[in-house]
C-alpha positions, 0 to 999 in steps of 0.5 A: 207661905210666909217664905213664898209671899217674901219671895214674890215680894223680893223678885216683884221689886227686881223686875220693877228696878230692871224695868226702870233701868231699861226706862232710865235708858230710854233718853226721856228721864222720868221720875216719881215720888210719892210718900207718907203724907207728913212729906217725911220721905227721903230722898236719895242723893243725886248722882253725877250722872242724873240730868239736872233740869236748866232753864228753857227745859220743858218740863211735864207733871203729871198727878194721878190723883189731881190732873189739874195739878199737872201739865207742862212748863217751860223752866224760867230764866231764872229757873223757876215754874209757876204750878196752878194752885200753888201759892210760890213758884218753885225753883226747879233748877240744879235739880233733878227730876226726882227731886223736883217731882219730890219738891213738887209733892211738899209743896202740893201738901205745904200748901194743903192742897193734896194730901198724899199726892203722887207726883212724877216730872217728866223732861220733855226738853233738853236746853238748860245744858247744851254743848255745841258740836261745830265741824267736820262732824255728820250733824253740826247742832248744839245738843242736851246733856243728858249725862255725864259725857266725854269727848268721844260721846258728845262726838258720838251725839253729832253722827260722829267725825267725818271721812274728811276730818282731821286729828285735832278737837278743839274744846273751848271751855264754857263756864260750867267747864271752867268751874269745874277745871280752875280755868278761864271761861273760853280756855282753849283745850286740844285733843288729838283724835287720832290718838284717842280712837286708837286707844293710846291717848285715853285723858284726852277723853275728857267730860266736857260740861254745860256751855262747851264747844267740841269743834272737829278740824278739818284734815289738810288736803292735796290734790292730784290733778291732770293726767291721772285716773282718779283726781282729786284731793285727798286728806293727809293721815299724817300732815306733819309727815307730809305725803310723797309723790309716789303715794299721791300717785297711787291715792289717784291710781296711776297716770292716764295714757296719755300723761307727759309723767316726765313733765310734773309740776307741784304747784306750793302754797297754792291758797296764796297767789302772791307766794304760789310756786311752780316745783317741777319734778320727773315722776318717771325718774322718780318712779324710776329710783333715779331721782328723790321722791318729794314729800308734798305738804297741805295744799299743794297740788300735783299735777300731771301734763298730757303728753304733746302740750308745751307750756310753761310752768307759770300756765301749768301752774294757772290750769292746775290751779282752774281743775282745782278750783272746779273739781269734785273732791273724789278721792276725799276721805282716803287714809293712807294705808288705809285705801 
């Protein structure tokens, strides 16, 4: 009978541990402290993954036997919280929920308010430790750091990178990161997102810290307009390598029946009126293998006029610029080789 009882107790502890694991992954940090009335119960050392409470956080304190000592509390800028009935404020900043529950319990005992309080602490709102995710992500915003978080996890919090995102992730380090990495506040770390997500450079999946600003670049774009089936802007998978004229035409799904393929035009440095260049190109000769397939650079515009039009290079360049300025970018997000 004694062995059976022991097994039942042991099974109960296993079940409770499993239940605690499930609750711990639900996104709301919960902790309870209780023990001998003399306050000698040990508090386990917090792991690096546990959330540390900070200024601005909203904490719910529950006391089963004395609800008047509970309620919701916002942690002050100085990192403290005041509980009715206690003579002094409790310093909460830097503590995990279970550590704070233990501190409140001891404070109630020391103030002779309760003999053996059972205190639970819940983190309702996270404001103390945050990161900012900006740029080409689905939901740019400020996000709480509830546990140890890597770059990829930070991007996941923001809904992931957009289809038209570039390959560069920039981290501007806050004070916590500067201290952890022995660098200056505001120092910049550049990460190649393409290598990171493909598993070519896992060292880039660094831990982000409180105050860090993570920014995802937008992809470099080339534009194909005029007498093509699907005019628009197309993301370059590798801006350093560029994209060829034939690849750009393929992304635009080919020519229309009215295309004057002998009179194509590349508008280079299209973002600068003073430095803009018009480069004529005979695309029919390129497709026929008689001319070299040129490489397009970021922000280049490839313009295919309709047959029968007689315009100067300058006028065709102006027309292409007007089209790009007003175009709906149908092709944004296409990746070379994945279309």
